[in-house]
N, C-alpha and C positions, 0 to 999 in steps of 0.2 A: 254252189253255196247253199246253205240251209235256209229255207224260206218258210214263212207261215203266213196264212191269211185268215182273217176272221170275217164271218158274215153273221150279224146278229139279227135274230128275229125278235124281233120284238120292239192306441192303447196306452195306456199309460203304464210305465213299469215302476215298481217299488224298488227301494234300495236293497232289499233282500233277494236272495236267489229264488227263482220261480220254480216251485216243485212241479215236476211233470206228472208223476202218479199215473194211475190207469184211467185216463180221461177219454179213451176212444169210445165214441158212440157210433155204431155202424149206420145209424139213420141220419147222422149229421155230417156226412161227408160232402164236400164241394158246395160252393155257393152257386146255386142255379141261376141261369139267365144272364151270365156275364159275357158270353160269347155266342150270341144267337146267330151271328155271321162270323166268318173266319176273322180272327184278330189281325189288325194291320198296325205296323209300327216299324221299329228299327232295333237292331241288336249289334253290339260292338265286336263280336268275336271274328266274323269272317274277314274283316279288314284289319282290325287292330290287335286281335288275340289278347295277350296280357298287358299290352301297352295302353292302359286306360287310366285317366285321371279326371278330376272334376271339371277342369277347363274344357277338355274334349267333350264331355257330356253336356255342359252348358252350351257350347258352341254348336253341338249337334241339334240340341233343342231349338236354338235360334234358327238354324238352317232349315229345320223341318217346317217352321212357320214361314220363313222368307221364300222358300222355293215352291210353296203351294202344296207340299205333301200333306200338312195337317188338314187343309181344306179339302184335299182329295180323299181323306179318311184315315190317314196314318196318325195314330194317337199314342202309341207306346214308345217310350225311350227306355230300352232295356240294357242294363250293364251286365255283361256276361262275366266270366271267371276273372279272378285276380284282383277284385276290389278289396279283398279281405285283409285285415290286420290279424291280430291275435285276439283270443278271448281274455276278458279281464278276470279278476280274482274270484268273481262269482259265476263265471262261465259265459257271460254275455259277449257275443261276437262284436268286434269293433272294426270299423273301416281302416284301411291302411292310412296312417296319419300323415304320411308324406304325399300320397296321391290324392287323398280326400280330406285335406285339413279342415274344411268347413263342416264335415260330417254329412251323413246321408239325409238326415231330416231337412237340413238347409237345401240340399240339392233337390230333394223331392219337392220342397216348396217352390223352388225356382221353376222346375218342370211344370208343376201344376199351374203356376202363374201364366204360363204360355198356353193354357188350354190343353195340355197333354197329360199323359199318365206315366207313372214311374215304375219300371220293372227291375228286378234284381235276380241274382243267380245263387244257387247253392247245390249241394250234392248229397245223395243219400248215404254216401260212405264216410270213412274216417277223414279223407281228404278229397278236395275237388280234383278235377283232372289236371289243373295247374299247380297242384300241391299246396293249396291253401286249406284252412280248417273246413272240414265238411260238417254236416248237420247230424251225423249218426250219434244218437244218445242225447242230442240237444234239440230235437225237433220242436217241442212245444215252447222251449225257451227262445229259439230263433224266430218262431212264428210271432211270439209276443214282441220281439224286437222289431221285426218288419212292420208289425202293425203300428208301433210307436214312431216309425219313420214314415208312415203313410205310403207304404208300398202297395202297388195295384196289381202286380204281375210277378210270378215267381217261376223261373225256369229251374227245374230240379233234375240234376244230372245223375250218372250211374257209374262213376268211376270209384274204385277202391271199396267195392261193396261185398267182399268175400263173405260168404255165409248168409247173406240176406236174401229173402224172397221178394221179388220185385213188387208183386201186388200188395203184399203186406207193408213194405216200406213206403209205398206211395199212399196207401190208406192212412198210415201214420201221419205223414206230413199233411195230407189233406184234412185229416181230423184236427190237426194242430192249427192249421190256418183257420178252420171254421171256429175252433175254440177261442182263438185270439180275437174274434169279433169284427175284423175288417174284411170286407169282400176282396178276395184276390183271385185272379185268373191263375190256375195251375197248369203249367206246361210240363208234361211228363217227357223227360229226355232219356228214355231207356233203350233207345236205338232199335226197337222192334224185336229184340232178342227173345222176350217172353210174351210175344203177341199181345201188347198192351191194348190193341183195338178191341180185344174181347172183354177186358175188365176195366179199361180206362174210363169209359163214360160215367161210371158212378163216382169216380175219384177226381178226375181232372177235366179240363176243357179242350185239351189237344194233346196228342202224343206222337212222338217221333216214330216213324215207321222204318227208318234205315239208319245206318251210320252217317257220318258227317259228309256234307256236300264238299265238292272241290271246285275251284274256279276254272272250269273246263266244260265244254259242251258234251264231249264224247271221249272220256278217258277214265282211267283208274289210277289213283296215286297210291303206290305201295309204301306203307310205313314199316314194313317188316312183320309185325304181329297183328296189323290191322290195316284196312284200306279206307281211303276217302274216295267218294264216287263223283263222277261227272253228272251233268244234268240228265242226259239220256239214261245213264245207269240207274239213277234214282227213280226216274220216270217209269222205267220198266219194273221196278220193285213195287209199285203201287198196284200191280195186277191183283185182282181178287179182294181189294180192301174197300171198295166203294160202299158196300153194304153197311159198313160200320160208321160212316160219317153222317153228320147232320147238325142241325142247330144245337149249339152248346157242347158239341163233341166232334172234333175234327181230326182227320188224318193229317199228320205234319211231316212232309217230305224234306224238312230243314229250311233254314233261312235262305234268302235269295242271293245270288251272286251278280245280279244286274249292276252294271257300273264298275265292276272289278277287273275288267280287262278283256272279256270276251268281245267278239265282233258284235256290232250293233244288231245285225239280224239274229244272232244267237241270243243276245239279250232279250230281244223282242219275242223270240220263240219261248224262251225260258219263262218270261212273265206271263205269256198267254197260256202256257201249259199249266203253270201253278194256279192261274185263275180258273181254268177249265175244270180242274179237279177239286175246286173249293178248298185249296190249301191256304193256310195262314200266309198273309203277304207281309213278311218281316224282311225289310231291306237290310242288306249287310255291307253296304259300301260307305264311302266317306261323303256324307251329305253336304259337307262344307265345300266340296270340290267336285261338282258334277257337270258333265257336258249337257248341252241342250237336248241331245238325243236321249240321254239317260233320264232327264227330268220328264221328257215327253212320254217315255215308256212307263215310268213309275206312276205318272199321273193320268194315264189314258182313262178317261171317264167310262167309255163304253166297256172296256175290258174289266175294269174294277167293278162295274155294275153287275156283270154276270158273276164274278167272284162273290159279291156281297148279296146276291139274289136271296131273298128271304126264304125261298123254298128249300135252299140248303142241300141240294142234291148234287152229288159229285158226278162229273161227266164220265162218259164211257166210250170205248173204242168201237166204232161201227164196222170199220173195214181196215185191212192192212194188206198192201200189195206193193212189191218192188220199192220198199223203203218209203212208201207214202201211206200215211195213216189219216183216217177220217174219224173225227170225234164229235159226239153230240152231248149237249147238256140241256135238260129241260129247265125252263124258267117259270117263275110265277106268272100267272095270267095266260098260260097255255102256249107261250112262245118257246122257241128253241134257239140255242147257239150252236154253230157248227164250226169246227176247226179243221183245217187242212195242214198237216205237218209233213214236210219233206225231211226225212232223216239222213239223206245222202249228202255228199259233197257237191253234187251237180244239180242244176236246175231240172225240174221235171214238169211235164204237162199232166193235167188231170182233167178228166171229163166226169161230170156228175149230173145225172138226170134228176132234177128236182121233182119232176112229175110222178115218178114211180116210187118215190120214198115214202 
């Protein structure tokens, strides 16, 4: 069985259409200081995909408070794809009237009343990955709409973006959010295809480094034209990226699958690995129905503390031999965290001489 052990040392919209115009100011991208430690929260996609509605989101916010996740540091409730309805006659995006009959402003108000923050999803292309209206050509108008709804976080995807330059597209939505006047965390979901870690820090607060995660510790899910990746596969794709991460700009290996069906020891390893590399801790399970083991993993104070360490340095692999990896992470105050990760299916013994390290 795989095992892991930790030793810690240590807007208001007018009735008329909003003209976009040439409003991009290269010096006014991104609201600084919104993600000085990796964001913590929840996203609907991994568990629910397009099956989202306002009741689910309200119940999830309730569960985040009741289970202790909010007090452990999880603050964002993020609706992923498929919340969209159509655009009105002036081009303003509307929520699906059947799924979200009360509207997004009322939902945001409810989430904020719980001491949480509200996140939403859009796409740089004509359509989202789920076939809903994207933001291409409506970037500034959508940003004004999100501000009027009191949105705090935007995940911005990369489907149906033929002919677009990634850096330019994300600069546009970043400038639109800044122009709308409400501080919003921008999550760049470009899948790592155009090396967003090289240009992302000036535009957004985190950027996806790979394609989508899959609820499996060690596997690849083949979708024909693209793949989803297991935890270990995504883990290995982080090689060489640690130099780009730090306060207010984070490598994002995707939302977590803790509580979605893997073995408890694999969930524990998954959470520890994401914490060790200062990844955003965005839960992707059903918070309304969690086992005690899942709650214990997601609220582990010591592991969360190293993820949220204000130094903001991503951990690094110190040694790898016979499917056993040793990782270190420097922490504020001169302390260190060390992680022993067994990648194999069998128990292994490890000897580590602390005196000579």
